[in-house]
C-alpha positions in Angstrom: -22.2 -37.3 -2.3 -19.1 -38.2 -4.3 -17.9 -37.7 -7.9 -15.5 -39.7 -9.9 -13.3 -38.9 -12.9 -11.3 -41.2 -15.0 -7.7 -40.4 -16.0 -4.9 -42.6 -17.2 -3.8 -42.9 -13.5 -7.0 -44.3 -12.6 -10.2 -43.4 -11.0 -10.1 -40.3 -8.6 -12.5 -39.7 -5.7 -12.6 -37.4 -2.8 -11.4 -38.8 0.4 -10.5 -36.0 2.7 -11.1 -32.2 2.9 -8.6 -29.7 4.4 -7.7 -26.2 3.7 -5.8 -23.4 5.2 -7.5 -20.2 6.4 -8.0 -17.4 3.9 -7.6 -19.9 1.0 -10.3 -21.5 -1.1 -11.7 -22.2 -4.3 -10.4 -19.2 -6.1 -6.8 -20.2 -5.2 -7.6 -23.8 -6.4 -8.6 -22.5 -9.6 -5.5 -20.5 -10.2 -3.4 -23.6 -9.2 -5.3 -25.5 -12.0 -4.8 -22.7 -14.4 -1.0 -22.4 -13.7 -0.3 -26.3 -13.5 0.0 -28.7 -16.3 -3.8 -29.6 -16.2 -6.0 -27.6 -18.4 -9.1 -26.2 -16.7 -12.1 -27.4 -18.9 -15.0 -26.1 -17.0 -16.3 -25.4 -13.5 -19.9 -26.8 -12.6 -21.4 -25.4 -9.6 -24.6 -26.7 -7.9 -26.3 -25.9 -4.6 -27.5 -28.9 -2.7 -29.2 -26.8 0.3 -31.4 -23.9 0.3 -32.7 -21.5 -2.4 -30.9 -20.5 -5.4 -31.4 -16.7 -5.6 -28.6 -16.3 -8.2 -30.1 -19.1 -10.5 -26.8 -20.7 -11.0 -27.9 -24.4 -9.7 -25.9 -26.8 -12.0 -24.5 -24.1 -14.2 -21.3 -24.6 -16.0 -18.7 -21.8 -16.1 -15.3 -21.3 -17.6 -12.6 -20.8 -15.1 -12.5 -17.0 -15.8 -16.4 -16.6 -15.4 -16.3 -18.7 -12.2 -13.5 -16.3 -10.6 -15.8 -13.4 -11.5 -19.2 -14.9 -9.9 -17.6 -16.6 -7.0 -17.8 -13.6 -4.6 -21.6 -13.7 -5.0 -21.5 -17.5 -4.5 -19.9 -17.1 -1.0 -23.4 -16.3 0.6 -24.2 -19.9 0.2 -21.9 -20.9 2.9 -21.4 -24.7 3.4 -24.4 -25.3 1.0 -22.3 -24.7 -2.0 -20.3 -27.2 -3.8 -18.4 -27.7 -7.2 -17.0 -29.9 -9.7 -13.8 -28.6 -11.3 -13.1 -30.5 -14.5 -9.5 -30.5 -15.6 -7.7 -32.3 -18.3 -4.5 -34.2 -17.4 -2.6 -36.0 -20.2 -5.5 -35.5 -22.3 -8.0 -37.3 -20.1 -10.7 -35.5 -17.9 -10.3 -35.7 -14.1 -13.1 -34.4 -12.0 -12.4 -32.9 -8.7 -15.3 -32.3 -6.3 -14.8 -29.9 -3.4 -16.9 -27.8 -0.9 -16.5 -24.4 -0.4 -13.3 -23.1 1.5 -11.7 -26.5 1.6 -8.8 -28.1 -0.5 -9.3 -31.5 -1.7 -7.2 -34.7 -1.3 -8.0 -37.4 -3.8 -7.4 -41.1 -3.9 -7.2 -43.3 -7.0 -8.7 -46.7 -7.6 -5.8 -48.3 -5.8 -6.8 -46.4 -2.6 -3.3 -44.2 -2.7 -3.7 -41.0 -1.5 -2.7 -38.3 -4.1 -2.3 -34.6 -3.0 -3.5 -31.9 -5.1 0.1 -30.6 -5.8 1.0 -34.2 -7.1 -2.0 -34.1 -9.4 -1.6 -30.6 -10.8 2.3 -30.2 -10.4 4.0 -27.3 -8.7 2.6 -23.8 -9.2 4.3 -22.1 -12.1 5.2 -18.4 -11.4 3.7 -15.9 -13.9 3.4 -12.1 -14.1 0.4 -10.2 -12.9 -1.9 -9.6 -15.9 -3.4 -6.1 -16.7 -6.8 -7.3 -15.6 -5.5 -8.4 -12.2 -3.8 -5.1 -11.8 -7.1 -3.4 -12.5 -8.8 -5.8 -10.0 -6.4 -4.8 -7.3 -6.5 -1.0 -7.9 -10.4 -1.2 -7.8 -10.1 -2.4 -4.2 -7.5 0.2 -3.3 -9.6 2.9 -4.8 -12.1 2.5 -1.9 -9.5 3.8 0.5 -9.9 7.2 -1.6 -13.7 7.0 -0.5 -13.6 5.7 2.9 -12.9 8.5 5.5 -11.1 8.7 8.8 -12.3 10.1 12.0 -10.2 13.3 11.3 -10.7 16.5 9.2 -8.0 18.0 7.1 -7.0 21.7 7.5 -9.6 22.6 5.0 -12.3 21.2 7.1 -13.3 18.1 5.1 -12.9 14.5 6.1 -9.4 12.9 5.6 -9.6 9.6 3.4 -7.8 6.5 4.4 -5.6 6.9 1.2 -4.6 10.3 2.2 -3.4 9.0 5.6 -1.4 6.2 3.9 0.2 8.2 1.3 1.5 10.7 3.9 2.5 8.0 6.0 4.7 6.7 3.2 6.1 10.1 2.4 7.2 10.4 5.9 9.1 7.1 5.4 10.6 8.3 2.3 11.9 11.3 4.0 13.4 9.5 6.9 15.4 7.1 4.6 18.0 9.8 4.2 18.5 10.1 8.1 21.7 8.5 9.7 19.8 6.8 12.2 17.7 4.8 9.9 20.6 3.9 7.5 20.5 0.3 8.4 16.7 0.0 8.2 15.1 -1.2 4.8 13.2 2.0 4.3 11.8 0.9 1.0 10.2 -1.9 2.9 8.9 0.7 5.3 7.5 2.6 2.4 5.7 -0.5 1.2 4.1 -1.3 4.7 2.9 2.4 5.0 1.3 2.2 1.6 -0.8 -1.0 2.3 -1.2 -1.1 6.0 -4.7 0.1 6.1 -5.9 -1.7 2.9 -8.2 -3.9 5.0 -10.3 -0.7 5.5 -11.3 -1.0 1.8 -13.4 -3.6 2.8 -14.7 -2.5 6.5 -14.3 1.1 6.5 -12.2 3.0 9.2 -13.2 2.5 12.8 -11.7 5.0 15.2 -9.2 3.4 17.8 -11.4 4.3 20.7 -14.2 2.5 19.2 -12.5 -0.5 17.6 -13.3 -3.8 19.1 -11.4 -7.1 18.9 -14.4 -8.5 16.8 -13.8 -5.4 14.5 -10.1 -6.2 14.1 -10.9 -9.9 13.4 -13.4 -9.0 10.9 -11.0 -6.8 9.0 -8.2 -9.3 9.1 -10.4 -12.0 7.7 -11.7 -9.6 4.8 -8.2 -8.5 4.1 -7.0 -12.0 3.9 -9.6 -13.2 1.6 -9.0 -10.2 -0.5 -5.2 -10.7 -0.8 -5.7 -14.4 -1.3 -7.0 -13.6 -4.7 -4.1 -11.6 -5.8 -1.6 -13.1 -8.2 1.2 -15.4 -6.4 3.9 -12.8 -6.4 1.8 -10.0 -5.1 -0.1 -12.1 -2.8 3.1 -13.5 -1.1 4.6 -9.9 -0.7 1.6 -8.5 0.9 1.3 -11.6 3.2 4.8 -11.2 4.2 4.4 -7.5 4.8 1.2 -8.1 6.9 3.0 -10.8 8.9 5.9 -8.7 9.7 3.8 -5.7 10.6 1.8 -7.8 12.8 4.7 -9.2 14.7 6.3 -5.9 15.2 9.7 -7.4 15.8 11.8 -6.0 13.1 13.2 -2.5 12.9 11.1 -1.9 9.8 8.1 -2.8 11.4 8.7 -0.6 14.4 9.6 2.5 12.2 6.2 1.8 10.2 4.2 1.7 13.3 5.6 4.8 14.7 4.9 6.6 11.5 1.4 5.4 11.5 0.5 6.7 15.0 2.3 10.0 14.7 1.0 10.8 11.3 -2.5 10.6 12.9 -1.5 12.8 15.7 -0.1 15.4 13.4 -3.2 15.4 11.2 -5.4 16.1 14.5 -3.2 19.0 15.2 -3.7 20.4 11.7 -7.5 20.0 12.0 -9.9 22.5 13.5 -9.8 21.8 17.2 -13.6 22.3 17.3 -13.7 19.0 15.5 -12.2 17.1 18.3 -14.3 15.1 20.6 -13.7 15.5 24.5 -11.8 12.1 24.8 -9.4 13.3 22.0 -7.9 15.9 24.1 -6.2 13.2 26.4 -5.9 10.9 23.4 -3.8 13.3 21.4 -1.3 13.3 24.2 -1.0 9.6 24.7 -1.5 8.0 21.4 1.5 6.5 19.9 3.7 7.6 22.6 5.0 3.8 23.3 5.8 3.2 19.6 8.3 6.0 19.3 10.4 5.2 22.3 12.8 3.1 20.6 13.9 5.8 18.3 15.9 9.1 19.4 15.0 10.8 16.2 11.2 9.8 16.4 11.2 10.7 20.1 12.3 14.2 19.4 9.7 14.5 16.6 7.2 13.6 19.0 8.2 16.1 21.6 7.9 18.9 19.1 4.4 17.5 18.0 3.5 17.4 21.7 4.5 20.9 22.1 2.3 21.9 19.1 -0.7 19.9 20.8 -0.4 21.9 24.0 -0.2 25.3 22.2 -3.4 24.2 20.1 -5.4 23.3 23.2 -4.2 26.4 25.0 -5.2 28.7 22.1 -8.6 26.9 21.7 -9.7 27.6 25.3 
């Protein structure tokens, strides 16, 4: 199945498909909108299976398409699109299959990369609508709870954990030991480190599998890929740094993430602890604080608190 479109440069047809992980059609549409070509319409069609959304062969504006695309993803490889753009006043039709980037060829069989067709992506500021979309995802962290109670006896939310971790980083920023560390970057890491749980919910560390982690990273990557370019690049950079755990900033963030959880468990009613959490409370995050004298001292104080709490609960 192949489509063609005529432009002043000749006839463009699909030749190859190639796309990086966690990118896809929404990213292509944004590139089209940001480039010199003007998006005319998006025509979707399903060439396999049923059409429960009844969108077979329906035409969308680029904005409408981005809104309905998450529902379309359920079609898997059976969903394909034509994206009609205008270059130099002439229509060029690009056909693509879900999750794949297109490489075009003209009538002279000369390969033309998508960037060559559209031009480099132009930086633009985040729109108010895009901010609201991102906040809507983050709001889920207020609803999704962690495996820990607060001191008042209710479940702690993911957002509350992230907020206090960021507060800890802010408080550490005034200490001599961390003067050479970019603590503003650490604060940003703490704020967004659990955003993946907006998609999957929180899974306790003693239950979380590698498959759970892979799913969370995949969902998070897909969500972030739909952010505006500047915000997307910053989030991706922070996540890559946190994952590598090589920089001082990433190490401080990770230590804070772990020790905040231990502190919160000490603040909760000990009767809410599972039997396995008595040992976990003593060992969780110990390795992550060893690089820092100040954080080691903090952990020692928290450990004393843990032992006193366990003794008092007998």
